[in-house]
C-alpha positions in Angstrom: 20.5 -1.3 -12.4 16.8 -0.9 -12.2 15.3 -0.1 -8.8 11.7 -0.6 -7.9 9.8 0.3 -4.7 6.5 -0.7 -3.2 6.8 1.7 -0.2 4.1 4.4 -0.5 6.3 7.2 0.8 9.7 6.3 -0.8 9.5 8.2 -4.1 8.2 11.4 -2.6 10.9 11.2 0.1 13.5 10.9 -2.7 12.1 13.9 -4.5 11.3 15.8 -1.3 13.0 18.7 0.4 15.9 16.6 1.4 16.7 15.9 -2.3 15.5 19.0 -4.0 16.1 22.0 -1.9 15.1 25.5 -3.1 18.7 26.2 -4.2 18.6 23.2 -6.5 15.4 24.0 -8.3 16.9 26.9 -10.4 15.3 30.2 -11.5 12.6 28.5 -13.5 10.6 27.8 -10.3 9.0 30.9 -8.9 6.2 31.7 -6.5 4.8 29.5 -3.7 5.2 25.8 -3.1 3.7 23.6 -5.8 3.8 26.4 -8.5 5.8 25.5 -11.5 6.9 27.6 -14.5 7.1 25.2 -17.4 8.9 25.7 -20.7 7.1 27.4 -23.5 6.0 25.5 -26.6 8.7 25.2 -29.2 11.6 25.3 -26.7 14.1 22.5 -27.0 13.2 19.6 -24.7 16.9 18.9 -24.0 18.7 20.6 -21.2 22.5 21.2 -21.2 24.5 18.7 -19.1 25.9 19.8 -15.8 29.4 18.4 -15.9 30.2 19.6 -12.3 27.4 17.7 -10.7 27.8 14.0 -10.1 24.4 12.2 -10.3 23.4 8.7 -9.2 20.8 6.5 -10.9 17.9 5.6 -8.7 15.2 4.3 -11.1 15.3 3.2 -14.7 12.4 2.5 -17.1 12.5 1.5 -20.8 9.6 2.5 -23.0 7.9 -0.2 -24.9 8.4 -0.5 -28.7 4.8 0.5 -29.2 5.0 3.5 -26.8 2.8 6.4 -27.9 4.3 9.9 -27.4 3.7 10.9 -23.8 5.1 13.7 -21.6 7.9 12.3 -19.5 6.4 13.6 -16.2 3.2 11.7 -16.9 5.1 8.6 -18.0 7.1 8.6 -14.8 4.1 9.3 -12.7 2.4 6.2 -14.1 5.6 4.1 -13.4 6.2 5.5 -10.0 2.7 5.3 -8.7 3.6 6.4 -5.2 4.9 9.8 -6.3 3.3 13.0 -7.4 3.5 14.6 -10.9 4.5 17.9 -9.2 7.5 16.2 -7.6 8.6 14.7 -10.9 8.2 18.0 -12.6 10.5 19.6 -10.0 13.0 16.8 -10.5 13.0 17.4 -14.2 13.5 21.2 -13.8 16.4 20.4 -11.5 18.0 18.3 -14.2 17.4 15.0 -12.4 15.1 13.3 -15.1 17.2 11.9 -18.0 16.2 10.2 -21.2 18.8 8.2 -23.1 21.5 9.6 -20.7 20.6 13.3 -21.3 18.6 15.5 -18.9 15.2 16.6 -20.3 12.4 19.0 -19.2 9.1 17.7 -18.0 7.4 18.4 -21.4 9.7 16.0 -23.2 7.7 13.4 -25.1 8.8 9.8 -24.4 9.1 7.7 -27.6 9.5 4.0 -28.3 12.5 2.4 -26.6 13.5 5.5 -24.8 15.4 4.8 -21.5 14.1 7.1 -18.8 16.1 7.4 -15.6 15.8 9.3 -12.3 19.2 10.7 -11.4 19.7 12.3 -8.0 22.6 14.1 -6.5 23.4 11.6 -3.8 23.8 7.8 -3.8 20.7 5.7 -3.3 20.2 4.5 0.2 21.6 1.0 0.7 18.5 -1.1 0.6 20.3 -4.3 1.4 18.2 -6.3 3.9 20.0 -6.5 7.3 19.0 -9.3 9.7 17.6 -8.0 12.9 16.5 -9.8 16.0 12.9 -8.7 16.2 9.8 -10.5 17.6 8.3 -12.8 15.0 5.1 -14.8 15.4 5.7 -17.9 13.3 2.4 -19.9 12.8 3.9 -22.6 10.6 7.2 -23.5 9.1 8.8 -26.3 7.0 11.5 -26.5 4.4 9.5 -24.6 1.7 7.2 -22.1 3.4 6.7 -20.1 6.5 3.4 -18.5 7.7 3.6 -15.4 9.9 1.1 -13.6 12.0 2.1 -10.0 11.7 1.3 -7.5 14.4 -0.2 -4.2 13.7 2.2 -1.3 13.5 5.0 -3.3 11.9 6.1 -2.2 8.4 6.4 -5.2 6.0 9.2 -4.1 3.8 12.0 -1.5 4.1 11.4 1.8 2.5 11.8 5.5 3.1 11.9 6.3 6.8 11.7 2.5 7.6 15.0 1.0 6.4 15.2 -1.1 9.6 12.8 -2.7 12.0 10.6 -4.2 9.4 9.0 -7.7 9.0 11.5 -8.5 6.2 14.4 -7.7 8.6 12.9 -10.0 11.2 12.5 -12.8 8.7 16.1 -12.4 7.6 17.2 -13.0 11.2 14.9 -16.0 11.7 16.3 -17.6 8.6 19.9 -16.4 9.1 21.3 -20.0 9.4 19.6 -21.2 6.2 22.3 -20.8 3.6 20.0 -21.2 0.7 17.9 -18.2 1.8 19.2 -14.7 0.7 16.9 -12.0 2.0 18.1 -9.7 -0.9 17.1 -12.3 -3.5 13.7 -11.4 -5.0 13.1 -15.1 -5.9 12.5 -15.9 -2.3 10.7 -14.1 0.6 7.3 -12.6 1.1 4.8 -13.5 -1.5 2.2 -10.8 -0.7 1.9 -7.8 1.7 -0.5 -6.2 4.1 -0.5 -2.6 5.3 1.6 -1.5 8.3 -1.4 -1.0 10.5 -3.2 -4.2 9.4 -2.6 -7.3 11.4 -2.7 -10.9 10.4 -1.4 -13.7 8.2 1.3 -13.7 5.5 3.2 -16.4 3.7 6.9 -16.5 3.0 8.6 -18.6 0.4 11.9 -20.1 1.5 12.9 -21.4 -2.0 12.6 -20.1 -5.5 10.3 -23.0 -6.4 8.0 -22.2 -3.6 7.9 -18.5 -4.6 7.0 -19.4 -8.2 4.3 -21.8 -7.1 2.7 -19.5 -4.6 3.0 -16.5 -6.9 1.1 -18.3 -9.5 -1.6 -19.2 -7.0 -2.1 -15.6 -6.1 -2.1 -14.6 -9.8 -4.6 -17.2 -10.7 -6.8 -16.3 -7.6 -6.8 -19.8 -6.2 -5.6 -18.8 -2.8 -8.1 -18.2 0.0 -7.8 -15.0 2.0 -10.4 -13.5 4.4 -10.2 -10.4 6.6 -12.3 -9.3 9.5 -13.1 -5.6 9.6 -15.3 -3.3 11.7 -17.0 -0.8 9.4 -19.1 2.3 10.1 -22.8 1.9 9.5 -25.4 -0.9 9.4 -25.2 -2.6 6.1 -28.7 -3.2 4.6 -27.8 -6.6 3.2 -26.2 -9.7 4.9 -23.6 -10.1 2.1 -22.5 -8.4 -1.1 -19.9 -8.0 -3.8 -17.9 -4.8 -4.6 -16.4 -4.5 -8.0 -14.4 -1.3 -8.9 -11.0 -0.5 -10.2 -8.5 0.6 -7.6 -6.4 3.7 -8.7 -4.3 6.3 -7.0 -6.4 9.2 -5.8 -5.3 12.2 -7.8 -6.2 14.5 -4.9 -4.2 12.5 -2.3 -1.4 10.3 -3.6 -1.3 8.3 -0.3 -4.8 7.2 -0.8 -6.6 4.9 -3.3 -9.9 5.6 -5.0 -12.4 3.4 -6.8 -13.2 3.8 -10.5 -15.7 2.2 -12.8 -14.7 -1.2 -14.1 -15.3 0.2 -17.6 -13.2 3.3 -17.1 -9.9 1.8 -18.1 -8.3 3.6 -15.1 -6.7 1.6 -12.3 -6.6 -2.1 -11.7 -9.5 -4.5 -11.6 -10.5 -5.3 -8.0 -13.3 -7.5 -6.5 -14.2 -7.8 -2.8 -16.8 -10.1 -1.3 -18.2 -9.2 2.1 -20.7 -10.8 4.6 -22.0 -9.6 7.9 -20.7 -11.4 11.0 -22.2 -9.3 13.8 -24.2 -6.1 13.9 -23.8 -3.3 16.5 -26.3 -0.8 15.2 -23.9 2.0 14.3 -21.0 -0.3 13.2 -20.9 -3.7 11.6 -18.3 -6.6 11.9 -17.8 -8.0 8.4 -15.7 -10.7 6.7 -14.1 -9.6 3.5 -12.8 -12.1 0.9 -10.5 -10.9 -1.8 -10.5 -12.0 -5.5 -7.7 -9.6 -6.1 -5.1 -8.1 -3.9 -4.8 -4.4 -4.7 -3.3 -1.6 -2.5 -5.8 -0.6 0.2 -8.4 -2.7 -1.6 -10.7 -3.4 1.4 -10.2 0.1 2.8 -11.0 1.8 -0.5 -13.9 -0.5 -1.5 -15.7 -0.2 1.9 -15.2 3.6 1.8 -16.7 3.6 -1.8 -19.9 1.9 -0.6 -20.3 4.4 2.3 -18.9 2.1 5.1 -15.3 3.1 5.8 -13.3 1.1 8.3 -13.6 2.1 11.9 -10.5 4.0 12.9 -9.2 4.4 9.4 -8.0 8.0 9.4 -6.9 8.1 5.8 -10.3 7.0 4.5 -12.4 9.0 6.9 -13.0 6.4 9.6 -11.8 8.5 12.5 -14.9 10.7 12.4 -18.1 9.8 14.3 -20.1 8.8 11.2 -23.1 7.1 12.8 -24.8 7.2 16.2 -26.0 9.6 18.8 -25.2 13.2 19.6 -24.8 12.7 23.3 -21.6 13.3 25.2 -21.7 9.8 26.6 -21.7 8.3 23.1 -18.9 10.6 21.9 -16.8 9.5 24.9 -17.6 5.9 24.1 -16.4 6.3 20.5 -13.2 8.1 21.6 -12.5 5.2 24.0 -12.9 2.8 21.1 -10.5 4.8 19.0 -8.0 4.6 21.9 -8.5 0.9 22.3 -7.7 0.2 18.7 -5.7 3.1 17.4 -5.6 2.0 13.8 -7.9 0.8 11.0 -9.9 -2.1 12.4 -8.7 -4.7 9.9 -7.2 -8.2 10.5 -6.1 -10.7 7.9 -7.8 -13.7 9.6 -7.5 -16.7 7.3 -5.0 -17.8 4.6 -5.2 -20.9 2.4 -3.0 -22.2 -0.4 -1.7 -25.4 -1.9 1.6 -26.4 -0.5 4.2 -25.9 -3.3 5.9 -29.3 -2.7 3.4 -31.6 -1.1 0.4 -30.2 -3.1 -1.7 -30.5 0.1 -4.2 -27.8 0.9 -2.9 -25.6 3.8 -5.4 -23.5 5.8 -4.5 -21.2 8.6 -6.6 -19.0 11.0 -5.3 -16.2 13.2 -7.1 -15.1 16.3 -7.9 -11.4 16.7 -5.1 -9.4 18.3 -5.7 -7.7 21.6 -6.7 -4.3 20.3 -9.1 -5.6 17.8 -10.7 -8.0 20.3 -11.0 -5.3 22.9 -12.7 -3.0 20.3 -15.3 -5.7 19.5 -15.9 -6.4 23.2 -16.6 -2.7 23.8 -19.3 -2.7 21.1 -20.8 -5.9 22.5 -20.9 -4.3 25.9 -22.5 -1.2 24.4 -25.2 -3.3 22.7 -26.1 -4.9 26.0 -26.9 -1.5 27.4 -29.2 -0.6 24.6 -32.6 -1.7 23.3 -33.7 -2.5 19.8 -35.4 0.9 19.6 -32.1 2.6 20.0 -31.2 1.9 16.4 -34.7 2.4 14.8 -33.6 5.7 13.3 -29.9 4.7 12.8 -28.4 5.7 9.5 -27.6 2.8 7.2 
């Protein structure tokens, strides 16, 4: 069976210390953490089978007929985008990377139609969705679709470290009496995702027909989605467009980076933004997505020098604009406490109903923490004058 994951930590957790302890890595790994002794050129890529060790398949990939020769560690790193090449190399050295049912070293060259599998020494965690009675804010529901307003802090889909307590578990409970809905069937369920610490609207397909229809709308970019975000800095224009491919940051696999559209690296991404309200040192903006890439808004705004307020992973937890006074520093720290996450809310969602063909548009009010953050900045503005921001950094 082929397994896929969208959880950003799952692969590294599978290949982490719990799976690959020092005793399993063999004598080929010497020195400190992250250092790897690879095989020498000319050595046989195939490793001998370990008949005493029972292994379990976790992931399987088949190379395309036109596959160009590529090292297996690089091949798997491209397929398992949430893992690191170093982890995969360690897995290969431990005998956990197989090609055509035989273990290989990390320098093995993948060829057309090769079947590459990740085999680990314990069964894969049961990822069957279990219905859980969890709070769920249902904005709209009929026989075909359901629109949910997700709270910040709730993981969308089960993954490493979060196999329960997710939005998908809550949906399974809500629809537990609907016999036609199987939460483990990929042909129904959530059509798109938002990050754990992002709040806002999501649509759920209750039938395969609805999932197909909505999926095509997302693919064809005919849905309407907008986000509200508080970003650092005072944007010089009132609106703009950001185009740049989204790719995994090679220096931090949990973060995305922006590449040139002509680079051939990453996935095409376009974000449109416009200013809603200015607070001198930060700006409230609306972001509309043409595409829906991982961390797209967060990475794009960071790329143009305006990371999201409170976004620790993208540098938004530092005081990037403003005054040097202790009073201002205390104010910012209070803002961080009021909204202890990236200030991002999926505010609107629009799509054509898969059955009635009517346009459906939904708006979600700001959650309490986001609203409190904006009110703090509005209050701060009332206590200042226009001259306060005359030398503010853009």
